[in-house]
Structure formats: structure tokens, C-alpha cells
C-alpha positions in Angstrom: 158.7 145.9 95.3 155.4 147.3 96.6 153.7 146.6 93.2 155.0 143.0 93.2 153.5 142.5 96.8 150.2 143.9 95.5 150.0 141.6 92.6 150.8 138.6 94.8 148.0 139.7 97.1 145.6 140.1 94.3 146.6 136.6 93.0 146.2 135.0 96.5 142.7 136.6 96.9 141.7 135.2 93.4 142.9 131.7 94.3 141.1 131.8 97.6 137.9 133.0 95.7 138.2 130.2 93.1 138.8 127.6 95.9 135.7 129.0 97.6 133.5 128.8 94.5 134.7 125.2 93.6 134.1 124.2 97.2 130.7 125.6 97.3 129.7 123.9 94.1 130.8 120.6 95.5 129.0 121.3 98.7 125.7 122.1 96.8 125.9 118.9 94.7 126.6 116.9 97.9 123.7 118.3 99.8 121.2 118.8 97.0 118.1 116.8 97.6 117.0 114.8 94.5 113.4 114.8 94.1 111.6 111.5 93.5 109.8 111.3 90.1 106.1 112.1 90.2 103.5 110.6 87.9 100.5 112.5 87.0 97.5 110.4 85.8 94.3 112.0 84.3 91.3 109.8 84.4 88.4 110.6 82.2 85.2 111.9 84.1 87.0 111.2 87.4 89.9 113.4 88.0 93.7 113.6 88.6 95.8 111.2 90.6 99.5 112.0 91.4 101.9 109.3 92.5 105.4 109.6 93.9 107.7 106.9 92.6 110.6 105.3 94.4 113.6 104.5 92.2 115.7 103.7 95.3 113.4 100.7 96.1 112.6 99.5 92.7 114.9 101.0 90.0 114.1 98.7 87.1 110.3 98.9 87.8 110.4 102.9 88.0 112.5 103.1 84.8 110.1 100.9 82.9 107.0 102.8 84.3 108.6 106.2 83.4 109.7 105.1 79.9 106.3 103.7 79.0 104.4 106.7 80.5 106.4 109.5 78.8 106.1 107.7 75.4 102.3 107.9 75.9 101.8 104.2 76.1 99.2 104.5 78.8 97.2 107.3 77.3 93.8 105.9 76.2 94.1 102.7 78.2 91.7 101.7 80.8 91.3 100.1 84.3 90.1 96.8 83.2 90.0 95.1 86.7 88.5 96.5 89.7 88.1 94.8 93.2 86.3 96.8 95.8 88.2 97.0 99.1 91.3 95.7 97.4 92.7 97.4 94.2 92.1 99.0 90.8 94.3 97.7 87.9 95.2 99.0 84.6 97.7 99.5 81.8 96.9 96.7 79.4 96.8 97.5 75.7 94.0 95.0 75.1 91.9 96.2 78.0 91.4 92.5 79.1 94.5 91.8 81.2 95.8 89.6 78.3 97.8 92.1 76.3 101.6 92.1 76.0 104.1 94.9 75.9 106.9 95.2 73.3 110.2 96.9 73.1 108.5 99.3 70.4 106.4 100.5 73.2 109.5 101.1 75.4 112.0 102.8 73.1 112.5 104.5 69.7 114.5 101.6 68.2 112.3 98.9 69.6 110.3 96.2 67.6 107.5 93.8 68.2 109.6 91.7 70.6 107.7 91.1 73.7 109.5 91.7 77.1 109.0 91.6 80.8 111.1 92.9 83.7 112.6 91.6 86.9 110.3 91.4 89.8 111.8 93.7 92.5 110.5 92.3 95.8 111.9 90.4 98.7 110.7 86.9 97.6 112.7 87.5 94.4 115.9 88.3 96.4 115.5 92.1 96.2 115.9 92.8 99.9 115.9 96.6 99.6 112.3 96.9 98.6 110.4 97.0 101.9 107.4 99.1 100.7 104.2 97.5 102.1 100.9 97.4 100.2 98.9 99.9 102.2 96.1 102.0 100.9 97.3 104.1 97.8 100.5 102.0 97.1 101.4 101.5 93.5 102.4 98.1 92.4 103.3 96.0 89.3 101.0 93.2 88.2 102.6 89.9 87.2 101.8 86.5 86.2 101.4 83.4 88.3 102.3 80.1 86.6 102.7 78.1 89.7 99.2 76.7 89.3 100.6 74.8 86.2 103.8 73.7 88.0 105.2 74.7 91.4 108.7 74.7 89.6 107.6 78.0 87.8 108.4 80.3 90.4 111.1 82.3 88.8 109.0 82.6 85.7 106.1 84.0 87.7 108.2 86.4 89.7 109.8 88.0 86.6 106.8 88.4 84.4 105.7 92.1 84.9 105.3 94.2 81.8 103.1 97.2 81.8 100.1 96.4 84.0 99.9 98.3 87.4 97.6 98.4 90.3 96.8 100.9 93.0 95.7 99.5 96.4 92.4 100.7 97.9 93.0 98.9 101.1 95.9 97.4 103.0 96.6 93.8 101.9 99.4 92.4 103.8 99.4 89.0 101.7 101.1 90.9 98.8 104.0 92.3 100.8 107.3 91.0 99.6 105.7 89.1 96.6 104.9 92.0 94.2 107.0 94.9 93.2 105.6 98.0 95.1 107.2 101.1 93.7 105.2 104.3 94.4 102.3 105.7 96.4 99.4 108.1 95.6 100.2 111.6 97.1 97.1 113.4 95.6 93.8 112.2 94.3 93.3 109.2 96.7 89.6 110.1 96.6 89.6 109.7 92.8 91.1 106.1 93.4 88.2 105.3 95.7 85.6 106.7 93.1 87.1 104.5 90.5 86.9 101.6 93.0 83.3 101.9 93.2 82.2 101.8 89.6 79.7 99.1 88.6 81.6 95.7 87.8 80.5 92.4 86.2 81.8 88.9 85.6 84.3 88.5 82.8 82.7 87.5 79.4 84.7 84.1 79.7 83.7 83.7 83.3 87.3 83.9 84.4 89.7 86.8 85.2 92.7 84.6 85.4 93.4 84.2 81.6 96.5 82.2 80.5 99.5 84.4 80.2 97.9 87.6 81.6 99.5 89.8 84.3 97.7 89.4 87.4 98.0 91.6 90.6 97.4 88.8 93.1 95.9 85.3 93.5 93.2 87.1 95.5 91.1 87.7 92.5 87.3 88.3 92.1 85.3 86.8 89.4 83.1 89.9 89.3 85.8 92.5 88.6 85.3 93.7 85.1 84.0 97.3 84.8 80.9 97.8 82.9 82.2 101.1 81.7 86.0 100.9 82.2 87.5 104.1 83.4 89.8 105.6 80.7 93.4 107.1 81.5 93.5 110.1 79.1 97.0 110.9 80.0 99.9 109.4 82.2 103.2 111.4 82.4 106.1 111.4 84.8 108.0 114.5 85.9 111.6 113.4 86.6 113.0 116.7 87.6 115.8 116.5 85.2 117.0 113.1 86.2 117.5 110.4 83.4 116.5 107.1 84.8 117.2 105.3 81.5 115.6 102.0 80.4 115.0 98.8 82.2 116.8 95.6 81.8 114.5 93.6 79.7 113.8 89.8 79.9 112.2 87.3 77.7 108.7 86.3 78.8 107.8 82.8 79.8 106.1 80.9 76.9 103.6 78.7 78.4 102.5 76.9 75.4 106.2 75.9 74.5 106.7 74.9 78.1 103.4 72.8 77.9 104.5 71.0 74.6 107.9 70.1 76.2 106.2 68.5 79.2 104.6 65.9 76.9 107.8 65.5 74.9 106.4 67.3 71.9 108.3 69.7 69.5 107.4 73.3 70.3 108.1 74.3 66.7 104.8 72.3 65.9 103.0 75.3 67.4 103.2 77.2 64.2 101.7 74.4 62.1 
């Protein structure tokens, strides 16, 4: 009888210990703070810039940026557009602002299909993104086709691909109209050094080339660096979290749209 009681006591203790271990595990998972991803960018002859990303505010934008960064897409690209007291812009494979990004750049089984992503900002019905464009804030560049037609708002809002910009000064006019998705946490002095490089007018006399991703309508004609600062490395530490891939969209085809406005067959473009 005494032995049976001892066995029951031991079994009860084991059950209590097991419950405690499982409960503590649930408690740890519930209270564990998930770190935001941090992007580390090395710029040749300038230094290191670290940026915290905010997936809770712009999940598609952050997923896109992480995927491109960790596949080495940005390595070797430049800051092709710099406007003092405004922003520095980079991430274009052509180095002109007119390059395009493809699914091959995004994932292993991708191809040469061009893509863009949804613009995660208030004007595009993403109410959760309230990050303001202050000094050091990271945003996505996008196209603006409304100069061709005021009906092309949706096409303009959903046209970001790979180009990004870092604010060097607060610019309230961008708030709610561009996807802000991160902020510089180290190396703001490097951002300002890049901001002060020598610039010139674009070779074609215009920065706003057709189909390019632009950071804002507040462009400056003299904004092309004489010696574009090069990004030697851009990688993102995700702290073990898989942010997946963004939902991709088909980019707006300006030339096909233009042909349609005149009642012409867009298939004639290839002739």
C-alpha cells in the first residue's frame, strides 16, 4: 500500500513538472519579443549604414526588400539620384532610374518577367502605415503616370520595384503617398556624406524618364552624381524569421496604354 502511494506521488510530481515545462514554453513564446529585421549596407569609400525595417507597417515592401537584398541584387548598384536637403536614391540595375526588376531577381525559379508591388501607404488604402518621411526614413520609389492622365492613379501607386530612397531631411509632402518601411539606426552621417557628393544634370536633361521609378514629384534637374556612390553589399538580418516573398503585380505598360488612347493595336509595337 505504501509503495503504491509513493508511485502515485511520483507520477503526480511528474505531471506537475510536465505541465510547468509546457506552460513555461507557451509563456516564453507569448512574451518573446520578435526583433525587426535590420539591413546593413556597405557603401564604397563612405562607410556602413544600418536600417531597421518595419514589416508590421509595410509587409509586402519589407518582404520584397529582404528577398532582393539577400539574393545580392543590390550589391554593386549605385545611388543614381541625389538631391541635397531631400533624399538619396538607389537600387536601379541600370544606374539611370529607368531599369526594371524581374522575378528572376526575386526568387530561384523566377524568369525575365517584370514585376512591381502594391504601394503600402494611406493614399492607397493601407491605413496602417503611418510612418512619416523624416530624416533617415527609408522609402520605396515609384512611378507617377498621372502627368499622362489623371486616371492613372492606381497604376502610379502600385509601381514600386527595387528602387529605394533615404530621406536626408523631413519632407511632409511625401507622407501617405509613398511606402515608408524603415529607418536608419546607424550611419546617418554616412547618408549625409553621400548627400553632399557632386551632382550634374542628367545627360538627357531630365530625371523623369518614361517608366522610371521616381521618389517624388519634387525632383531636381541637377541630381545625377558625377561619381555615383556604389553599394558594395546590402544584406538583411531577419533573426530567424522568414518573411517570404511579396505578392507581385504586372507593371503598367505605358506604350500599350498610349496606343489604345489613339485606337491603335498595341500588338503593332513589335513591328
